[in-house]
C-alpha positions in Angstrom: 32.3 -43.2 27.3 32.1 -45.7 24.6 33.0 -48.5 26.9 29.8 -48.3 29.0 28.1 -51.0 26.9 30.9 -53.4 27.7 30.9 -52.8 31.5 29.1 -55.0 33.9 26.4 -53.8 36.3 28.9 -53.8 39.1 31.4 -51.8 37.2 28.8 -49.2 36.2 27.8 -48.9 39.9 31.4 -48.4 40.9 31.9 -45.8 38.1 28.9 -43.9 39.3 30.2 -43.9 42.8 33.6 -42.7 41.7 32.1 -39.9 39.6 30.0 -38.7 42.5 33.0 -38.7 44.9 35.3 -36.9 42.4 35.8 -33.3 43.6 37.5 -32.1 40.4 34.4 -32.6 38.3 31.7 -29.8 38.1 28.1 -30.6 38.8 27.2 -30.4 35.1 29.9 -32.9 34.2 28.7 -35.3 36.9 25.2 -34.9 35.7 26.2 -35.6 32.1 28.2 -38.7 33.1 25.4 -40.0 35.3 22.9 -39.6 32.4 25.2 -41.6 30.2 25.4 -44.4 32.8 21.6 -44.3 33.2 21.2 -44.7 29.4 23.6 -47.7 29.4 21.7 -49.3 32.2 18.4 -48.8 30.4 19.8 -50.3 27.2 21.1 -53.3 29.1 17.7 -53.8 30.8 15.9 -53.5 27.5 18.1 -56.1 25.9 17.5 -58.5 28.8 13.7 -58.0 28.5 13.8 -58.5 24.8 15.9 -61.7 25.3 13.3 -63.0 27.8 10.5 -62.3 25.4 12.3 -64.1 22.7 13.0 -67.1 24.9 9.4 -67.3 26.1 7.8 -67.4 22.6 5.9 -70.6 22.0 6.2 -71.8 25.6 3.1 -72.6 27.8 1.9 -70.1 30.4 2.9 -72.2 33.4 6.6 -72.2 32.2 6.5 -68.5 31.5 5.0 -67.6 34.8 8.1 -69.0 36.6 10.5 -66.7 34.7 11.4 -63.5 36.4 
């Protein structure tokens, strides 16, 4: 599942749904695929947070407080 890093959040959600609805996969395989998707989502979230931190450096507090 090397392509997980290139997938959008919507695509990852759809993939998770397809894996859960797939009857040919065993529970252990589904669990493994879901953990890989979770790791990809966590990496993406970490990258977004680090980018926000980088963008906020040197800015006044009132500007940073508006950033979500």
